[in-house]
N, C-alpha and C positions, 0 to 999 in steps of 0.2 A: 504494500500500500504506500509506504513512504517513498519507495523508489519511483513508482509511477507518478506520484505527486511532484517529486523533484524533476522528473523528465518533463512533465507538463509545464512547470514553472520555467524551466530552461527554454523550452520551445516558445513559450509566450513572450519571454524576454528577448529572443532573437528575431522575431518577426519584424518589430519596428526597425531594427538594424538593417534588415534586408530591404525594407522600403527606402531607408535613407540612402543606401548604396545605389539602388535603382534610380532614385530621384536625382542623385548627384551625377550619374552617368548621363541622364537625359538633359540636365541643365548645361552640359558641356557642348551640346550640339547647337548649331545655328538653327533658330526656329524656322519652321517651314510655314508656308502660307496656308490659310484655311482651305484654299482651293487646290486639290491635288493636281499636279501637272502644270501649274501656272507658269513655272519658269522653263518648262521643256520647250525646245525649239529656239531658245534664245542663246546667243553666244555668251561667254563668261562675262564680258564687259556689260552687256545689256542686263543680264541677270543680277550682277552686282549693283547696277544703278537702280533697278527695280526694288531690290531689297533695301537699299539705302533710302529710297523714296518712301518705302513703307515705314521704315524706322522714323524718318523725319515726320511723317504725318501722325504717327502714333505718339511720339515723344516731344517733338519740337513745335509743331504747328499751332498748338494752343496759344503759345505766347509770341511766336515769330511770324505768323501770317496776319495780314491785315484783317480787321473786323468789318463786317457789314453793320454800320451803326447809324444812328440818327444824328442829325446836326447838333452841335454843341455838346457832344458826349466825349468822354475821355478816349484817347487812342489806346491801342493795344499795349500790353505791359512791356514788351521787348522790341528791339529794333528789327527791321527786316534783314534777312541774311542774304538777300539777292546781291550777287556780285562780290560777296565777301571773299570767296576763295577762287574766283575765276582767274586763271593764270597764276595761281599762287606758287611761291617757291616752296621747297621742302621744309624750310625753317618756319614759314608761315603756317603750313599744314601741321607741323609739330606743335606750334603754339595753339592752334585751334583744337587739336586733339587733347592737349593738356587742359584747356579750358572746358571742353566737353566732359572730360573725366572728373576734374576737381570742382567745377562750377565756380560760383562767386556768391556774394551776399544776396544777390537777387535772382540767381539761377541755380537750380539743383545740380549737383554733380552726378554723373551717370556711371561712375566707375564700378558700382556694385550691381547695376542693372543691365548694362550692356557689355557684351563680350568684345574682345579686341577686333574680331572679324566684323562685328556690327558697326563698330566705330569707323573702321576702314571703309565700309560700304556707305556709311553716312557721309563721310568726308568726300568720297567719290561723287555722291549725289550733290552735295553742296557746291562742288566745283562746277556743276551744270546750271546752278541758279543764276 
C-alpha cells in the first residue's frame, strides 16, 4: 500500500515537469500564422517581411500608427516609424534593435516577449516603411 502511494505521488509530481519541458520547447520556435500554409510559395525574403509585418501590427501598431480621430483630439502616443530605418546603416539597425529590446520610459521593452528571429524580421519590415 505504501509503495503504490509513493509511486502515485512521484508520478503526480513529475507530470507538471513534463508540461514545463514541452512548453519550453514550443516557446523556442518562431510562431506560425493562424492560417496554415500562409507563407508557402513565398521566397525567404518575402516570408521574413510578412512575419515582420505581422509582429509590427501585433506589437507596435497600437502606438506607432496614426489614429482615425476627431478634430481637436490628442495625437497618437508615439511617433510614426515611417522612414526611420530606410537605408539604415548596420550601426543604426543595432541601435534600433537595442531600443526595441530594452525600451524606454515611454515604450515597453520586448526582450522577454520577442525572440531574436522576430526582432530581425521586425527590423527587416521597418526598413520597408
